[in-house]
N, C-alpha and C positions, 0 to 999 in steps of 0.2 A: 685244268689249266687256269681257271679263274683264280683259284687260291694261290697258285705259284706266281701268277702275274701280280696279284695283290702284294705278296711278300716281296717280290722283286722291285715293284714300284716303291714300296715303303723303304727298302734298303737303299735304293738309288737316291731317293729324295732325302733320306737321313744323311747319307754320305755327302750329298751336295750341300745340305744345310750345315753340316759340321765343317766342311771345307770353306764355305762362305763365312762362317763364324770366325774361323782362324784368320781368314783374309781380312775380315772386318776389324778384328783386334789388331792385326799388323798395320793396317792403314791408320787406325786411330792412334797407335803408338808413334808413328812417324809424323802425322799431322796433328800438332798440338793446338794449332790456331785455325780459325775458319779460312778456307782456301777459295780464292776467286769469288764466285757468286754466293758462296756460303756467307760472306761478309754481310750480304743483304738478307739472306734467308734465315739465318740463325736469330738475329734480333726480332724478325717478324714472328717466328715460332715462339720465342721467349715471351714476347708481348701478348701473344694469343693465350699462352698457358697461364699468364698472370691476369687474364681477364681484361686486358686493355684492348678491346676489340676495335676501337676507333683508329688505332695505329695500323690497321690493315686496309684502311680506306684510301688506297693509293689513287684511285680514280678521282675521288673528291678532292684530294690534295692537289692533283695535277690541274684540275679545273680551277680551283681557287688560286693557285699560283699563276696560271695563265691570265685569269681575270685581273688579279692584283697587278701584275706587271704591265698589262694593257692599260691600266688606269694610273700608272706611275706618274705623279703630278707633273714633274718637269717635262717629261716626254708627251704626256696626254695633252697638255696645254698647247704645245706647238704643232699638234696635228690639225689644229683649226686655223693655222696661219701658214702663209707661203714661205716656210723656212726649210732648210736642208735637213733638219734633224730626222724627220720621219723617214725619208728615203735613205738617209745614212744608216739609221738603225736597222731598217728592213733588210737592206742588202748585206750589212755586216753580220747580222744574226743568221740570215739565210746562208751566208758563206760559212759561218761557224757550224751550222747544222750539217751542211754537206761535208765539212771536214770530219765531224763526228761519225757520219755514215761511211767515211772512207772514200768519198767521191771528190778527190782533190783537184781534178781539172775543173769541175763545176764550181768548187769552192774558190779557186783562184779567179775564175771568170766573174763570179759574184763579188769577189773582193775588188776587182777592177771597177765594177759598177759603184761600189761603196766609195772607192777612191775618187771617182768622178764627182760624187756629192761633196766630199770633204777630204782634202789631201792627207790629213793626219790619220785617216783610216787605214793607211798603209801599215800602221803599227799593228792593227788587228789581223792583217794578212800575215804579218810576222808571227803573231800569236797563234794563228791556226797552224802554221808550219811548226812553231815551237811546241804546240800540243802533241803533234805527231812525234817529234823528237823526244819529248818528255816521256811519252808512252814507251818508246824503244829503250830509253835510258832506264825506266822503271823496270822493264822486263829484264834487262841486263843486270840491274841491281839485285833483283830477286834471285836470279841465277847465281850471282856471286855470293849471296847470302846462303843459299842452299848448299853451295859448294864448300863454303867455309864453316857453315853452321855456327855463325857468330851472332848471338842474340843482340849484341850491342849494335851491330850493323842494321838488323831488322828494325830496331827502335827509331832509327834515323828517318824512317818514312814520314814521320810527323814531328820531328824534332830538328831544331836549328842549333843544337848545343855542340855539334861536332862538324863544323863546316870544313875543317881541314880534310877529313875523310871524304866528304862529298867532292871537294875540289880535286883531290887526288884521283878519285874514281872518274870524274869527268875528263881530266887530262889523259888518263890511261885509255879511256874509251874512245875519245875523239882523236887521238893520235894514231889509232889503228886504221890503215887505209881501207880495209874491208868494211869497217863500221861507217866510215865517211861515204863510201860508195853506196851502202845500204840507205843511209839517210838522204843522200842526194837523189837516189832513185825514188824515194817516197815523196820528197818535197819539191821536185823540180818545177811543177807548175807555179809554186809560190816563189821560187828562186827567179824564174823568168819575170814575174810581175815586179818583184823588188828591184831587179836589175833595170827594168823599164822605168821604175820610179826614180832611180838615181840618174838615169839619162835625162829624164824630165827636169830634175832639179838642176842639172848642169846647164841645160838649154834655157830654162826659165830664169836661171840666176838665183834660185831659192825655191822654197816650198810654197810660198804664199802666192795666190792668184788674186789680185785686187789691191786694196789699200795696204801697202807694206808698212807704212809708217805706224799704223795702228795694230800691227801684228808682229811686233819685233820679238824675236826669240831671246830668252835669257835663262839663267839658272835660278828659277823661282821655287826653291825646295819647299817652302811652306805650303805650296799648292797640295802636296801630299797630305799635310795636316788638315787643310780645308776639305779635301776629298773624304778623309776618314771621318771628319765631323759631319759632313753631308750624309755619309752612309750610316753613321750612328743615328742621325735624326730620322732618316727614312726607313731604317730597319730596326728601330728601337725594340719592337716586340721580340726580336731574335738576339740582339746584341746587348740590350740593357735590361737583363733579368736578374733577380736576386741570386740565382745560381752563378751567373757569369760574374757578378760583382764579388761574390764570396770566393770563387776560384781565382779571380784576379788578385785579391788581397792575399790569398795563400801563396800564389806565385810571387807576389811582391816580397813577402817575408822570406821566401826560400832563395830568391835571386836578387837581393837588394843591390849588390854591386853592379850587376848587369843593368838593372833599371836606372841606377844612378848614372851609368855611362850613357844610356839612351837619352836620359834627361839632359845631360851636359851637351851631347851632340845636337839635340833638338834646339836647345837654347842658342847654341852657336849658329845653327842654320837660320833660325829666325832673326838673329842679330845681324848677320852678314848678308842674307839673301832674301829679305823681304822687299818686294817691289809693289808700288801702288800705281796702277794705270790711271791715266788722266780721265778715262771714261768712268772709272769706279767712283771718282770724286765728283764728277760733273753730271752724270745722267741719273736723275732721280726717278726715272720710270722703272728701274730695275730693283728687285728686292735686295740685291747685293749692295746697292748704295746704302740702304738703311741698315743692313747687317754691319757694314763697315763703320758707318757713322755712329750707330747706337752701341756697338760692342767695342770694336777695335780702336776707334777714335775717342773713346771715353777717357782713356788714360794711356800714357806711353807704355806702361808696364802690363797692360791687359794681355797683349800678345804673348808675353812670357808666362803670365799667370795661368794661361790656358794649357800649358804644356802637359800637366798631369792628365787632363781630359784627353789630349791627343794620345798620350801613352796608353790609356785605358782603351780608347777607340781602336788603336792599332792592335793591341793584344786581343781584344774581343773579335776584331775582324779576322785575324789569323786563326783564332780558335775555332771559328765557324767553318773554315775551309780546311781544317787539319785532316779531314778524310781524304783529301787529294794528295797525290804524291809530292814529295819535296821538290821534284824537278818541275812539276806543273806550277807549284806555288812560286818558285823562283822565276819561271818564265812570265807568269802573270804580273809579278811585281816589276820586272824589267819593262814590260809593256805599259804598265800603269805609270811608272816614272817617266817613260818616254812620251806619253801622251799628255801628261799634266805639268811636269816641271818646266818645260820650255815656254809655257804660256805665261805672259806677263799679266794678263787680265784675269781677275777672279770672275768667272762666268760659270753658273751652274750647268749650263748646257754642255760644257766640256766634260762633265762628270757622268753624263747619261750612260754612255756605252760601257765604261769601266764598271759602273754600278750594276748594270744589267748582266754583264758577264759574271761578276761576282755573285749576284743574287741567283743566277741560274745554276751555279755550281755548289751551293750549300745544300746539305741534306734537307729533305722535305721536313719543314717544321710541323709541329702538332697543328691540328685543324683550328683550335681556338686562337693560336697565335696568328695564323693566316687570316682569320676573320677580323682580329684586331687590326692587323696591318691593312687589310682591305678597307675597313671602316675609316681608318685614319686617312688613307688616300682619298676616299670619297669626301671627307670633311675638308681636306686641304684643297681639293679641286673645286668644291662649292665656294669656299672663301675666295680662291684665286679668280674664278670667273665672275663672282659678284663684284670684286674690286675692279676687275678689268672692264666690265660692262657698265657699271653704275657709278664708280667713283672716279670720274674723269676730272682733268684739270688742264690749265693752259699755262704755258711759259709767258713771261712778260713781253718777250720780244717775238712772239709767234701767235698766229691766229689758229693754228692747228690744235685739235683736241689730243691731249696726251693721256695715256692709260698706264696703270700699274701692271707689271708683268714680271715673269721670271727673268 
């Protein structure tokens, strides 16, 4: 019996192996690209086979990212002062974390706490809801792609070259009642909070609580350019690399007409929509005062000359988040514009949250870049606190000690 069992076992296992081999071949014929989590696993395996063992050090990368963002200079500085930024960032990021975990009730509640610290944080509540919607849209998009088997549609996940197809898909998806019901069922906690926000705006007569004359809303489109420059400065190890510059120049040569159009639009926006807040010109305690005086006030044409740098910063910025779905990217930019453009005052604190949301959503950079980023933040913090604590001064009409700060 032992011999018969051995032969039987071999026959069964051989048959199972043959069947599995045929099934394996069929699966690989149908799936020509990495599917779902394979997107992360395949590059890890490839890096391992190529001997790049440091790229499997995800634990170290997470620790470095956490430490780096905790010491992000503009945020780190205000943790030592009685400002709203720390609480605002804490509750907003906590709300975003709960959103990612799918706990939308808790996310909305935390979003309310963030709103109580700073009213403009309602935008990031919308972003949390938008992230949920973007995920559903991306699932529907992939289903549509698999149904039509159109390679061109698949490429749109990271391309903005065919916005008409995207807009047509959005209209078709959002006009179906069952899709709207699904989205409302997923995002109703955020809808309640946003509705309460609009009630507050009506009762309060506006979004501002406090000195309204100093917080007048306007269409200050160059704020987007200032934010991109701010991000380029603080993320230069990731955005300003030889590879990025080379890819940008190649893209520039291939799409010269599009870049010319972007340049013309940027010049127009700077010409017609640049505002200078009275505090920016008068308060010499803030770094923005010196940025404006030393750069933008040097000559009337400087603000226009900087447009190529803005174009590169914008391209590099989008290139680092191209792993996200096009719907997520669109939602992020809608929220970014909503939280920056209405601000008349150039204030680096307004850039903290959009920067952190961006930085948290880029792929993990190599360890050496993270170390450079961390070292840069440490140096900036040392200089900032040295100036704040030791280089004091007084205004002619005041006996109070003044200090340099963000």
